[in-house]
C-alpha positions in Angstrom: 23.3 -1.5 -9.0 26.6 -3.2 -9.4 29.7 -1.2 -10.1 29.9 -2.7 -13.6 26.4 -2.1 -14.6 25.5 0.3 -17.5 23.7 2.5 -15.0 26.9 2.9 -13.0 28.7 4.1 -16.1 26.0 6.5 -17.1 25.8 8.0 -13.7 29.4 8.9 -13.7 28.4 12.1 -15.4 26.6 13.2 -12.2 28.5 11.9 -9.2 26.2 13.8 -6.8 23.1 11.9 -7.9 25.1 8.7 -8.1 26.3 9.2 -4.5 22.7 9.7 -3.3 21.4 6.7 -5.1 24.2 4.7 -3.6 23.4 6.0 -0.1 19.7 5.1 -0.5 20.6 1.6 -1.7 22.8 1.2 1.3 20.0 2.4 3.6 17.5 0.0 2.1 19.7 -3.1 2.3 21.2 -2.4 5.8 18.1 -1.5 7.7 14.8 -3.3 8.4 11.9 -2.1 6.2 8.6 -2.3 7.9 6.6 0.4 6.2 3.4 -1.3 5.1 3.2 0.6 1.8 6.7 -0.3 0.6 8.3 -3.4 -1.0 11.4 -4.5 -2.9 10.6 -4.8 -6.6 12.2 -7.4 -8.8 15.3 -6.4 -10.9 13.1 -6.7 -14.0 10.8 -4.1 -12.6 13.7 -1.8 -11.8 15.1 -2.3 -15.3 11.8 -1.4 -17.0 11.3 1.6 -14.9 14.8 2.9 -15.9 14.3 2.0 -19.6 14.1 4.1 -22.8 10.3 4.0 -22.7 10.6 7.1 -20.5 11.5 9.0 -23.7 8.1 8.5 -25.4 5.1 10.9 -25.1 1.9 8.9 -25.6 -1.2 11.0 -24.6 -4.3 9.0 -25.2 -4.8 5.2 -25.3 -3.6 2.4 -27.6 -4.9 3.0 -31.1 -6.0 6.5 -30.2 -2.8 8.5 -29.4 -2.3 12.3 -30.0 1.3 11.7 -31.1 3.0 9.5 -33.7 5.5 6.8 -33.1 3.5 4.9 -30.5 3.3 1.5 -32.3 5.5 -0.2 -29.7 4.1 1.8 -26.8 0.6 0.6 -27.7 1.8 -3.0 -27.4 3.3 -2.3 -24.0 0.2 -0.7 -22.6 -2.1 -3.3 -24.1 0.1 -6.0 -22.5 -0.2 -4.3 -19.1 -4.0 -3.9 -19.5 -4.5 -7.5 -20.5 -2.4 -8.8 -17.7 -4.2 -6.7 -15.2 -7.6 -7.9 -16.4 -6.4 -11.5 -16.3 -4.8 -11.2 -12.9 -7.9 -9.8 -11.2 -10.6 -11.2 -13.4 -11.7 -7.8 -14.5 -13.7 -6.7 -17.6 -11.6 -3.5 -18.1 -8.3 -2.1 -16.8 -6.7 1.3 -16.9 -3.0 1.2 -16.0 -2.2 4.9 -16.5 -2.8 6.4 -13.0 0.5 7.8 -11.6 -0.5 6.9 -8.1 -3.3 5.4 -5.9 -4.5 8.9 -5.1 -4.9 9.7 -8.8 -6.7 6.4 -9.3 -9.2 7.3 -6.5 -9.7 10.8 -7.8 -10.4 9.5 -11.3 -12.9 7.0 -10.0 -14.7 9.8 -8.1 -14.7 12.0 -11.2 -16.0 9.1 -13.4 -18.8 8.1 -11.0 -19.9 11.3 -9.4 -21.0 14.9 -9.9 -19.5 17.7 -7.8 -21.3 17.9 -4.5 -22.4 14.2 -4.5 -22.2 12.4 -1.1 -19.6 9.7 -0.6 -19.5 7.3 2.4 -16.0 6.2 3.3 -13.9 5.1 6.3 -12.9 7.6 9.0 -9.3 8.7 8.7 -8.5 8.1 12.3 -10.1 4.6 12.1 -7.9 3.6 9.1 -9.2 5.6 6.1 -7.0 7.3 3.5 -6.5 11.0 2.8 -8.5 10.5 -0.5 -11.4 9.1 1.6 -12.4 12.6 2.6 -9.6 14.3 4.5 -10.2 18.1 4.7 -6.6 18.4 3.4 -7.4 16.5 0.2 -9.0 18.0 -2.9 -11.5 15.1 -2.8 -13.3 16.8 0.2 -13.4 20.1 -1.7 -15.3 18.6 -4.7 -17.5 16.0 -3.0 -19.3 15.7 0.3 -17.8 13.0 2.4 -19.4 11.3 5.4 -17.8 8.5 7.3 -18.1 5.2 9.1 -15.7 3.7 11.6 -14.8 0.6 13.6 -16.4 -0.9 16.7 -15.1 0.0 20.1 -12.2 -1.9 21.6 -13.3 -5.0 23.4 -11.9 -7.0 26.3 -14.1 -10.0 25.4 -12.3 -12.5 23.2 -15.7 -13.6 21.8 -16.6 -10.0 20.8 -14.2 -8.6 18.1 -13.3 -5.0 18.7 -12.0 -2.3 16.4 -13.4 -4.0 13.3 -15.6 -2.3 10.6 -18.9 -1.6 12.1 -21.4 -2.7 9.4 -24.4 -1.6 11.5 -22.9 1.9 11.4 -22.2 1.6 7.7 -25.8 0.7 7.0 -27.2 3.4 9.3 -25.0 6.1 7.8 -25.9 4.9 4.3 -29.6 5.1 5.0 -29.4 8.5 6.6 -27.0 10.1 4.2 -28.0 8.4 1.0 -24.6 8.5 -0.6 -24.1 8.2 -4.4 -20.9 6.1 -3.7 -19.7 3.9 -0.9 -15.9 3.3 -0.6 -14.6 0.1 1.0 -10.9 0.0 1.7 -8.3 1.5 4.1 -4.7 2.5 4.6 -4.3 1.3 8.2 -6.7 -1.6 8.9 -5.3 -5.0 9.8 -8.3 -7.2 9.1 -9.8 -8.7 6.0 -12.2 -6.3 4.3 -15.1 -8.3 2.7 -16.7 -6.5 -0.2 -20.0 -8.4 0.0 -21.5 -6.6 3.1 -20.7 -3.3 1.5 -22.3 -4.5 -1.8 -25.5 -5.4 0.1 -25.7 -2.0 1.8 -24.9 -0.1 -1.4 -27.7 -2.0 -3.2 -30.1 -1.2 -0.3 -29.6 2.6 -0.8 -29.0 2.6 -4.5 -25.3 3.5 -4.3 -22.3 2.5 -6.3 -19.5 0.6 -4.7 -15.8 1.4 -5.0 -13.1 -0.8 -3.4 -9.8 0.8 -2.7 -7.4 -2.1 -2.8 -4.2 -0.1 -2.5 -2.9 -2.2 0.3 -4.2 -5.7 -0.3 -3.8 -5.8 -4.1 -0.9 -8.2 -4.0 -2.7 -10.4 -1.4 -5.7 -10.5 -3.6 -3.6 -11.5 -6.6 -1.9 -14.1 -4.5 -5.1 -15.6 -3.1 -4.5 -14.4 0.5 -7.4 -11.9 0.5 -10.9 -12.2 -1.1 -11.2 -10.7 -4.6 -13.6 -7.7 -4.7 -13.5 -7.2 -8.5 -16.7 -9.2 -9.3 -18.5 -7.5 -6.4 -17.5 -3.8 -6.7 -18.3 -1.5 -9.6 -14.8 -0.1 -9.6 -11.6 -1.3 -7.8 -8.6 1.0 -7.5 -5.2 -0.1 -6.3 -1.5 0.8 -6.2 1.1 -1.4 -7.8 4.0 -0.8 -5.3 2.8 -2.2 -2.0 1.9 -5.9 -1.6 1.8 -6.2 -5.4 5.6 -5.6 -5.4 5.6 -3.5 -8.6 6.7 0.0 -9.5 5.3 3.0 -7.8 2.0 3.8 -9.5 -1.7 3.1 -9.6 -4.3 1.2 -11.7 -8.1 0.8 -12.0 -10.1 -2.3 -12.9 -13.8 -2.0 -13.4 -17.0 -3.4 -15.0 -17.2 -2.8 -18.7 -20.1 -0.3 -18.3 -17.7 2.1 -16.5 -14.7 1.7 -18.9 -15.3 4.8 -21.0 -15.9 7.1 -18.0 -12.9 5.8 -16.1 -10.6 6.2 -19.1 -11.9 9.7 -19.8 -11.4 10.7 -16.2 -7.8 9.7 -16.3 -7.1 11.2 -19.7 -7.9 13.9 -20.5 -9.6 14.5 -17.1 -6.7 14.4 -14.7 -3.4 13.4 -16.4 -1.5 14.1 -19.6 1.0 11.7 -21.0 1.3 8.4 -19.2 4.5 7.0 -17.8 5.0 4.2 -20.2 8.3 3.0 -18.6 6.3 2.6 -15.4 3.5 0.9 -17.3 5.9 -1.6 -18.7 7.1 -2.3 -15.1 3.5 -2.7 -14.1 3.1 -5.3 -16.9 6.1 -7.2 -15.4 4.6 -7.0 -11.9 1.3 -8.4 -13.1 3.0 -11.3 -14.8 5.1 -12.0 -11.7 2.0 -11.9 -9.5 0.3 -14.5 -11.7 3.1 -17.1 -11.0 2.6 -19.9 -8.4 5.5 -18.6 -6.4 3.7 -15.3 -5.8 0.9 -17.2 -4.2 3.4 -18.7 -1.8 4.8 -15.2 -1.2 1.4 -13.7 -0.4 0.7 -16.6 2.1 4.1 -15.9 3.7 3.4 -12.2 4.0 0.2 -13.0 6.0 1.9 -15.8 8.1 4.8 -13.4 8.9 2.3 -10.7 10.0 0.5 -13.0 12.3 3.8 -14.2 13.8 4.9 -10.6 14.1 1.7 -9.7 15.8 2.0 -12.4 18.4 5.6 -11.5 19.2 4.7 -7.8 19.6 2.1 -8.8 22.1 4.7 -10.8 24.1 6.7 -7.6 24.2 3.8 -5.8 25.8 2.3 -3.9 22.9 -1.4 -3.7 22.3 -2.6 -4.4 18.8 -5.5 -2.6 17.3 -8.3 -5.2 16.7 -6.2 -7.7 18.6 -4.2 -9.0 15.6 -4.0 -9.1 11.8 -5.4 -11.0 8.8 -3.2 -9.2 6.2 0.3 -7.7 5.8 0.1 -5.0 8.5 -0.1 -4.6 12.2 -1.3 -1.4 13.9 0.2 -0.9 17.3 -1.2 1.1 20.2 1.9 2.3 22.2 0.1 3.6 25.3 -0.1 0.3 27.3 3.6 -0.3 26.5 4.5 3.2 27.6 1.9 5.9 28.2 4.4 8.7 27.5 5.8 7.2 24.3 4.3 8.8 21.1 4.3 7.4 17.6 6.5 10.3 16.5 9.2 9.5 19.1 9.0 5.8 18.5 9.4 6.2 14.7 12.4 8.4 15.2 14.1 6.2 17.7 13.6 3.1 15.7 14.8 4.8 12.5 18.0 5.9 14.1 18.7 2.3 15.1 17.9 0.7 11.7 14.2 -0.1 11.9 12.1 1.8 9.5 8.4 2.2 10.1 5.8 5.0 10.4 3.8 6.6 13.1 0.1 6.2 12.7 -3.1 7.2 14.4 -5.1 4.6 16.2 -9.0 4.6 16.5 -10.0 7.7 18.5 -6.4 8.7 19.0 -6.1 11.5 21.5 -3.0 12.8 19.9 -2.7 14.6 16.6 -1.9 12.9 13.3 1.6 14.5 13.4 2.3 12.9 16.8 0.0 9.9 17.2 -0.2 7.1 19.7 0.5 4.3 17.3 2.8 2.7 14.8 1.9 1.0 11.5 4.2 -2.0 10.8 4.2 -4.2 7.6 5.8 -7.4 6.5 5.6 -7.3 2.7 9.2 -6.0 2.1 11.1 -8.2 4.5 9.1 -11.2 3.3 10.4 -10.4 -0.2 13.9 -10.4 1.3 13.3 -13.9 2.6 12.5 -13.4 6.2 10.0 -15.8 7.8 8.2 -16.2 11.2 11.4 -16.6 13.2 12.9 -13.4 11.9 9.6 -11.6 12.6 9.8 -12.6 16.3 13.4 -11.4 16.4 12.4 -8.0 14.9 9.6 -7.7 17.5 12.1 -8.2 20.3 14.4 -5.6 18.7 11.6 -3.1 18.6 10.7 -3.8 22.2 14.3 -3.4 23.3 14.8 -0.2 21.3 11.8 1.5 22.7 12.2 0.2 26.3 15.9 1.4 26.4 15.6 4.4 24.1 17.8 6.5 26.3 20.5 3.9 26.8 23.2 4.4 24.2 24.9 1.0 25.0 21.7 -0.9 24.6 20.8 0.9 21.4 24.3 0.2 19.9 23.7 -3.5 20.5 20.4 -3.3 18.8 21.9 -1.6 15.8 24.6 -4.3 15.5 21.9 -7.0 15.6 19.8 -5.2 12.9 22.9 -5.0 10.7 23.6 -8.7 11.1 20.0 -9.7 10.3 19.9 -7.5 7.2 23.2 -8.9 6.0 21.7 -12.4 6.2 18.6 -11.4 4.1 19.7 -9.1 1.2 16.8 -8.1 -1.0 19.1 -7.9 -4.0 21.7 -10.6 -3.5 22.9 -10.3 -7.1 23.8 -6.7 -6.8 27.1 -5.7 -5.3 27.8 -2.1 -4.4 25.4 0.7 -5.1 26.3 2.4 -8.4 
């Protein structure tokens, strides 16, 4: 936010919060953002998220609210729903989920009875907490069984660490799930919905596609669209879609009423209409030709990044990437280096990422043997393949010389110079 913006003036009444917002702004624009589930929204999305729409309570849906005064709000939500349907080619859209986890929970509630069996991806092979983690409420209500990826392979003609569809089929036949979930949180290859659809039909299961990560790539034509294939597609709006933090669901018309009822009154009360307005903006932005170019650049950057990381001596899970993220196995680079230590060292020197388990990781999820790196945010900032190669070199140097203060100081200076050349908000000066 610029010093002269209305928000700056309004925040003068609370200098502590103003200071913290300013510090976070400075962190974001002076460090390299490589968390695969983050992005830089447009100023329009920021403005809508901070708008007076946050004042309105609007339980229910357009035309069927429990409070008065929702004439304008109904138009906002209808606009968001219509834009979501148009963007993904869907028959129905619900834009009220507060998060991707809420969207997934609502889909389960709509499609399943308590105790039903769900087949989803193993967490340590790339699945999400809501795909059956013992720590998630999902596993306390439904019975989750899992599938994983193929073993790592040294044969270039035999892809390793990719979804094992033979295992998916075998598990589906033996466990007879009511629902099969496609999608992941840490998988660097394209996920094709068609093989899942075939298996689901073979066993009489429904198919849900969790598109939290590739939603923006789907909208931009850089990933196949699962909407016509799956019964229900859930996604987040803040990752590759580059919108506000939140979730959404698109589905076939026959599931519309169940999905809507699962969100409200099933799981949530009043929707966040300021965020829904921001979602509407993000959907419109994602429908523009320039967003298709952006999505293509995200993937091209990830591929260039992957190649450069391999040059630095890192092993990549599945050997590379087809999407916006790269999953790094640190052990061949340095057998003693954990994901936890790598994340902390990189963070201290201006490179933000997250530790992540790799398939069959011998270390705990709190320590890990891997890193998850994404290109969506810095692609938004304008970086391209050359900068990705530079970042890979900076990562290699940081981790190789993690105990050398002089070497780390040089890295931090180079990070600052790179970030200064690619500001995500070039029109914003200052922080509050």
